[in-house]
N, C-alpha and C positions, 0 to 999 in steps of 0.2 A: 600511179598517179593516184592520189585518193581521189574519190567520189565526193562531190557535195550533194548532199540529197534535201532534195524539196518535193513539197506534194505536187507532182507532175501532171495530175488531173484536172488541177485547176488554179493552171498557170494566170485565167484572168485575173486573180488576186495579186500580183505581182507586176512589175513596173517592164518586166521583158515583151510580155503580149501588149502590152500598151504601145511600145515602142516599135514594135513589129509592124502593128495593126497602121503607124503613120508611117515609118520610114523602110518598111520592110521590101522594098522594089526597088529596082536597078534606078527609076529614074527618078525619083525622089532623091535620092542621094546624088545623081549627077547636077539636078537643078540647085541641091544644096552647095555642091562644089562650085557651080558656075555664081552663085550669089557671094561667094567670100572670093571670087574671082573679079567682083565689082559688077556683077550683072544683075540690073535691078529691073528692066523693061521687059514684058511678056514678048515682043518683037526681039529683043537681043538672047533673050533665052530661046526663041526659036530657032533663029540665025545660027548662034554659037554651037547647038545639042544638037541641032539637026534631027528634033524633036516632032512629032505631027502632033498639028496645032490641037485637035482633040484631048492626046493625051496631055499635053503640057497644060491646058485649061483645066483640066478635072485634077492633074498634080497639083497645081498652085492653089487651088479650092481646098483640097484636103490638106495641105499646108497650113493655108489661112486659116480654116476651121479648127486645125488643132492647135494654133498658137505658133508655130514657126516661124511663120513670115507675117508682117502687117502690111496690109493692102492700103496705099494711100495715094491721092493725089501728089500728081508732081508739082514740085512748086513752082515751077518755071512755064509749064504749062497744064492747067488744071483738066484738060481732057484726057491726059495719059496719065495712067497708072504705073506707081513703082511697088516694087515688093523689097521689103526690107527684111533683114530677120530680124527675128524678136532676141530678149533675152534669152528665150528657150529654144529659141534657133543657133545662137551663138555658143550656147552650151554642148552644141553636138559636135563641134569643133575636133575635142578629143576621138571621138568616136569616127569620124572622118577621116582623122592621120593615120588612128591605128589601124585602120581596114585599109587604107593605102600602102601604109607598112606589110601589113601582112599580104598583100597582092603583088608588091614589090619583092618580097621574099619569097613567095612561093610560085610565081608566074615565070615559065621559062622566057629565058632571055629579056629579062625586063630589066632595062636601064632607067634610072630616074630621071628624065628630062623634061620639066626642069626642075631643079632640086628645091625642096623645099629646107629653108634654111632659117637660122635664128638672125633677125634682121641686125643684132648689135655683132655679132662677131661672123656672120655670113658662113658659120659650119653647120653642116647636116646637122637635123634635129636627130637627139637621142629615141630611142624606141620608146614607143608609149608604156608605161608600167603599169602595175596595180601598186598602190602607195598606201602606207598605214600611215595613219593619224600623225604618228613622230615623224613622218618620212621616209622609212625603211621601205625599199622595194619587197614587194612579197611574190612567191612565186607559188602554186598551185597548193603545195603541201602546208602553206602557213594559212592558208583558209578555212571556215567552218560555217554553216549555218547554225542560228541562234534563236531563240524565240527573243522577241523584244523587249520582254522583261528580264532577258539574262546580258544585254548589250551593255558592255563597260564592266561586268562581273569578273572578278579574278577568277582564272582556271586554277583549279587543284591541281597541281605537281607531287603526286606521292615521291617522287625523290626527294624534293627540295621539303619534306614535310617530314621524311625519314631522318633528313638530315641536321633538321631542326631540333628534331627529339634525341636525339644522340648527345 
């Protein structure tokens, strides 16, 4: 497998460090999953997840602080609060699905129950993939890191150049 090389000493300048700072522990993903399953109230998260009250409060506060959730009063009872996914939070769904699929693939005796399906045809999802701008599924060998100024620039292919010169 080819390796992607990036400056590993200063990962704070890249998105991975930010993502791990916000979502890099189990309960944040479990809260996110519960929210995608329709849970919106503190007491519901507490009951459904079996999480300690102080840990839930801390994780929800961090997720709100980082814009994953929006905290707002319930429309029917202004004394209660709802935690709704922001657009930023909804954008985490592919990561959550990819982690779920990875866990099911490599966990011993893991059977998907319930099965995550396409609502239209009720068939299981295909594997989450890395997709190019033109829709091609990419493998690790298809990826490379370039400077921002080089994004979109055509790659020089010596074989193609040689054939054109002949």
